[in-house]
C-alpha positions as CSV (number, residue, x, y, z in Angstrom):
1,X,27.4,18.9,-139.1
2,X,30.2,19.0,-141.7
3,X,29.6,16.7,-144.6
4,X,31.7,13.5,-144.8
5,X,33.8,13.2,-147.9
6,X,33.2,9.7,-149.2
7,X,35.1,7.4,-151.6
8,X,33.4,4.3,-153.0
9,X,35.5,1.4,-154.4
10,X,34.2,-1.1,-156.9
11,X,31.8,1.5,-158.1
12,X,30.5,-0.4,-161.1
13,X,29.6,-3.5,-159.0
14,X,26.0,-4.1,-157.7
15,X,26.9,-2.8,-154.2
16,X,29.0,0.1,-155.6
17,X,26.1,1.3,-157.7
18,X,23.7,0.9,-154.7
19,X,26.1,2.9,-152.5
20,X,26.2,5.7,-155.0
21,X,22.4,5.9,-155.0
22,X,22.1,5.8,-151.2
23,X,24.9,8.3,-150.6
24,X,23.2,10.8,-153.0
25,X,20.1,10.6,-150.8
26,X,22.0,11.1,-147.6
27,X,22.8,14.8,-146.9
28,X,25.6,13.8,-144.5
29,X,27.8,12.7,-147.4
30,X,29.8,14.4,-150.2
31,X,30.9,11.9,-152.8
32,X,34.5,12.7,-153.8
33,X,35.9,9.6,-155.4
34,X,34.8,6.5,-157.3
35,X,37.2,3.7,-158.2
36,X,37.6,0.5,-160.1
37,X,40.6,-1.9,-160.4
38,X,40.8,-1.3,-164.2
39,X,41.2,2.0,-166.0
40,X,37.8,3.0,-167.3
41,X,37.0,6.3,-169.1
42,X,33.6,7.0,-167.6
43,X,32.0,9.6,-165.2
44,X,29.3,8.9,-162.7
45,X,27.5,12.0,-161.1
46,X,30.3,14.1,-162.6
47,X,33.0,12.1,-160.9
48,X,35.6,10.4,-163.1
49,X,36.2,6.7,-162.3
50,X,39.8,6.3,-161.1
51,X,42.2,3.6,-160.1
52,X,42.8,3.0,-156.4
53,X,45.7,5.4,-155.5
54,X,47.0,7.8,-153.0
55,X,45.9,10.8,-155.1
56,X,42.3,9.4,-155.6
57,X,41.7,8.9,-151.8
58,X,43.4,12.1,-150.7
59,X,40.2,14.1,-150.2
60,X,38.2,11.3,-148.7
61,X,37.4,11.1,-145.0
62,X,36.2,7.5,-145.2
63,X,36.4,4.8,-147.9
64,X,33.6,2.2,-148.3
65,X,34.9,-1.0,-149.9
66,X,32.8,-3.9,-151.4
67,X,35.3,-5.5,-153.7
68,X,37.4,-8.7,-153.5
69,X,40.1,-9.6,-150.8
70,X,43.2,-8.8,-152.9
71,X,41.8,-5.4,-153.9
72,X,40.6,-4.6,-150.3
73,X,44.2,-5.2,-149.0
74,X,45.6,-2.8,-151.6
75,X,43.0,-0.2,-150.6
76,X,43.8,-0.6,-146.9
77,X,47.5,-0.2,-147.6
78,X,46.8,3.2,-149.2
79,X,44.3,4.1,-146.4
80,X,47.0,3.3,-143.9
81,X,49.4,5.7,-145.6
82,X,46.8,8.5,-145.7
83,X,45.4,7.7,-142.3
84,X,41.9,7.2,-143.7
85,X,38.9,5.4,-142.1
86,X,37.6,2.3,-144.0
87,X,34.3,0.4,-144.0
88,X,34.9,-3.1,-145.4
89,X,32.0,-5.2,-146.7
90,X,34.2,-7.5,-148.7
91,X,34.1,-11.2,-147.7
92,X,36.1,-14.4,-148.4
93,X,39.4,-13.4,-146.6
94,X,41.9,-16.1,-145.7
95,X,43.3,-16.4,-142.2
96,X,46.5,-14.7,-143.3
97,X,44.6,-11.8,-144.9
98,X,42.5,-11.4,-141.7
99,X,45.7,-11.1,-139.7
100,X,47.0,-8.3,-142.1
101,X,43.7,-6.4,-141.7
102,X,44.0,-6.7,-137.9
103,X,47.5,-5.2,-138.1
104,X,46.3,-2.3,-140.2
105,X,43.6,-1.6,-137.7
106,X,46.2,-0.8,-135.1
107,X,46.9,2.4,-137.0
108,X,43.5,3.3,-138.6
109,X,39.8,2.7,-137.8
110,X,38.3,-0.2,-139.8
111,X,34.8,-1.5,-139.5
112,X,34.5,-4.9,-141.2
113,X,31.3,-6.9,-141.6
114,X,30.1,-9.8,-143.8
115,X,26.7,-8.3,-143.8
116,X,25.9,-4.6,-143.3
117,X,22.2,-5.1,-142.5
118,X,21.3,-3.9,-139.0
119,X,18.5,-6.5,-138.9
120,X,20.8,-9.4,-139.9
121,X,23.3,-8.4,-137.3
122,X,20.5,-8.3,-134.7
123,X,19.4,-11.7,-135.8
124,X,22.9,-13.1,-135.3
125,X,23.0,-11.7,-131.8
126,X,19.6,-13.2,-131.0
127,X,20.8,-16.5,-132.5
128,X,23.7,-16.6,-130.0
129,X,21.4,-15.9,-127.1
130,X,18.9,-18.5,-128.2
131,X,21.6,-21.1,-128.8
132,X,23.2,-20.4,-125.4
133,X,19.8,-20.4,-123.5
134,X,18.3,-23.5,-125.2
135,X,21.5,-25.6,-124.8
136,X,22.1,-29.1,-125.8
137,X,18.4,-30.2,-125.6
138,X,17.7,-28.4,-128.9
139,X,19.0,-29.2,-132.3
140,X,19.4,-26.4,-134.9
141,X,19.4,-25.9,-138.6
142,X,19.7,-22.9,-141.0
143,X,17.6,-22.2,-144.0
144,X,18.2,-19.5,-146.7
145,X,16.7,-18.3,-150.0
146,X,18.5,-16.2,-152.6
147,X,18.0,-15.3,-156.3
148,X,18.6,-18.0,-159.0
149,X,21.9,-16.4,-160.1
150,X,23.6,-16.7,-156.7
151,X,26.1,-19.6,-157.1
152,X,27.7,-20.0,-153.7
153,X,25.9,-21.8,-150.9
154,X,25.4,-21.6,-148.0
155,X,25.4,-17.8,-148.2
156,X,27.8,-15.8,-146.1
157,X,24.9,-14.7,-143.9
158,X,23.8,-18.3,-143.4
159,X,27.3,-19.1,-142.3
160,X,27.2,-16.1,-140.0
161,X,24.1,-17.5,-138.3
162,X,25.7,-20.9,-138.1
163,X,28.6,-19.1,-136.3
164,X,26.0,-17.6,-134.0
165,X,24.7,-21.1,-133.1
166,X,28.3,-22.3,-132.5
167,X,29.2,-19.3,-130.3
168,X,26.1,-20.0,-128.2
169,X,27.2,-23.6,-127.8
170,X,30.8,-22.5,-127.0
171,X,32.1,-24.5,-130.0
172,X,34.0,-24.0,-133.2
173,X,31.7,-23.9,-136.3
174,X,34.0,-26.1,-138.3
175,X,33.6,-28.9,-135.7
176,X,29.8,-28.8,-135.8
177,X,29.2,-28.0,-139.5
178,X,26.6,-30.5,-140.8
179,X,25.4,-31.2,-144.3
180,X,24.9,-28.5,-146.9
181,X,21.8,-29.1,-149.0
182,X,20.7,-27.3,-152.1
183,X,17.1,-26.7,-153.2
184,X,15.5,-29.2,-150.8
185,X,11.9,-28.8,-149.8
186,X,12.6,-30.4,-146.4
187,X,15.9,-31.1,-144.6
188,X,16.6,-32.8,-141.3
189,X,17.9,-31.6,-138.0
190,X,21.1,-33.3,-136.7
191,X,23.5,-33.0,-133.8
192,X,25.5,-30.8,-136.1
193,X,24.1,-27.7,-137.9
194,X,22.6,-28.6,-141.3
195,X,22.1,-25.9,-144.0
196,X,19.6,-25.7,-146.8
197,X,20.0,-23.2,-149.6
198,X,17.3,-22.4,-152.1
199,X,18.1,-20.6,-155.3
200,X,15.0,-19.3,-157.2
201,X,13.4,-16.2,-158.7
202,X,14.6,-12.8,-157.7
203,X,14.8,-13.2,-153.9
204,X,17.2,-10.7,-152.3
205,X,17.6,-12.8,-149.2
206,X,15.6,-14.7,-146.6
207,X,17.3,-16.4,-143.6
208,X,15.9,-18.5,-140.8
209,X,17.5,-20.4,-137.9
210,X,15.4,-23.1,-136.2
211,X,15.9,-24.8,-132.9
212,X,13.9,-28.0,-132.1
213,X,13.6,-30.1,-129.0
214,X,11.3,-32.5,-130.7
215,X,8.5,-31.1,-128.7
216,X,8.7,-27.5,-129.7
217,X,10.4,-25.3,-132.3
218,X,11.9,-21.8,-131.8
219,X,12.5,-19.9,-135.1
220,X,14.3,-16.6,-135.8
221,X,14.1,-15.1,-139.2
222,X,15.0,-12.1,-141.4
223,X,13.7,-11.2,-144.9
224,X,15.3,-8.5,-147.1
225,X,13.1,-6.6,-149.6
226,X,15.5,-4.0,-150.9
227,X,19.3,-4.1,-151.5
228,X,19.4,-0.5,-150.2
229,X,19.4,-1.9,-146.6
230,X,23.0,-3.1,-147.2
231,X,24.2,0.3,-148.5
232,X,22.2,2.2,-145.9
233,X,23.9,0.0,-143.2
234,X,27.4,0.7,-144.7
235,X,26.6,4.5,-144.6
236,X,25.5,4.3,-141.0
237,X,28.8,2.4,-140.3
238,X,30.8,5.2,-142.1
239,X,29.1,7.9,-140.0
240,X,29.7,5.9,-136.8
241,X,33.4,5.3,-137.7
242,X,34.1,9.0,-138.0
243,X,34.4,9.4,-134.3
244,X,36.4,6.2,-133.6
245,X,40.1,5.7,-132.8
246,X,42.2,3.1,-134.6
247,X,40.8,-0.4,-134.1
248,X,38.9,-3.3,-135.8
249,X,35.2,-2.8,-135.4
250,X,32.1,-4.7,-136.4
251,X,28.4,-4.0,-136.8
252,X,28.1,-5.6,-133.3
253,X,30.1,-2.6,-131.9
254,X,28.0,-0.2,-133.8
255,X,24.8,-1.7,-132.4
256,X,26.3,-1.8,-128.9
257,X,25.8,-5.5,-128.4
258,X,27.8,-7.1,-125.6
């Protein structure tokens, strides 16, 4: 198999650094470009850090992007011009930005996911099934733990799981979003979905969805031990995207969930 020429944006960020490490261990990839949004005179693995530009992405077959929404849209604009495939792990897009991405995907293949972990995406799928199957007789809540320096709560993954519950109930998450607790030892169920976020230590990420009828509890959970699971997932997504036509894909498509 011919090696895939890979460009990594936001290369000095946590995910950028992890992607570089993981790509060097994967014989399917040839790292050809590393970028940042500011001009930085530095080389990583013999590659000079560049600005996002047509020239920088010229040799790439696929771009993996974990940056910020504004930067991602600039990268997609360049990718569209060059007809490059893009894996997007950036989160926090507005509805207007989501629409722009959807329009770009009519011309180039884009795989976009708020979490690249195969396990987390399986967990969301199982959450939808459980929510649909258990129905209105069960109340649900979402619990998550992350390291002490993570400021936002609930986490993007916790909200993904809340979305899974909402989809199973055939409702909009905004309409059934309950209370958002921080660092509570215990937190209640309600007719809406309550969230509890714990920030402590060096936890990479633990997530749990619980369904309770008052007589029994069903729980679904996932624990991350190594950040490499996210970069590994992004590289799997990049390989998968190589054979795809223009369109907006997700990890759900990759995992072949209905």
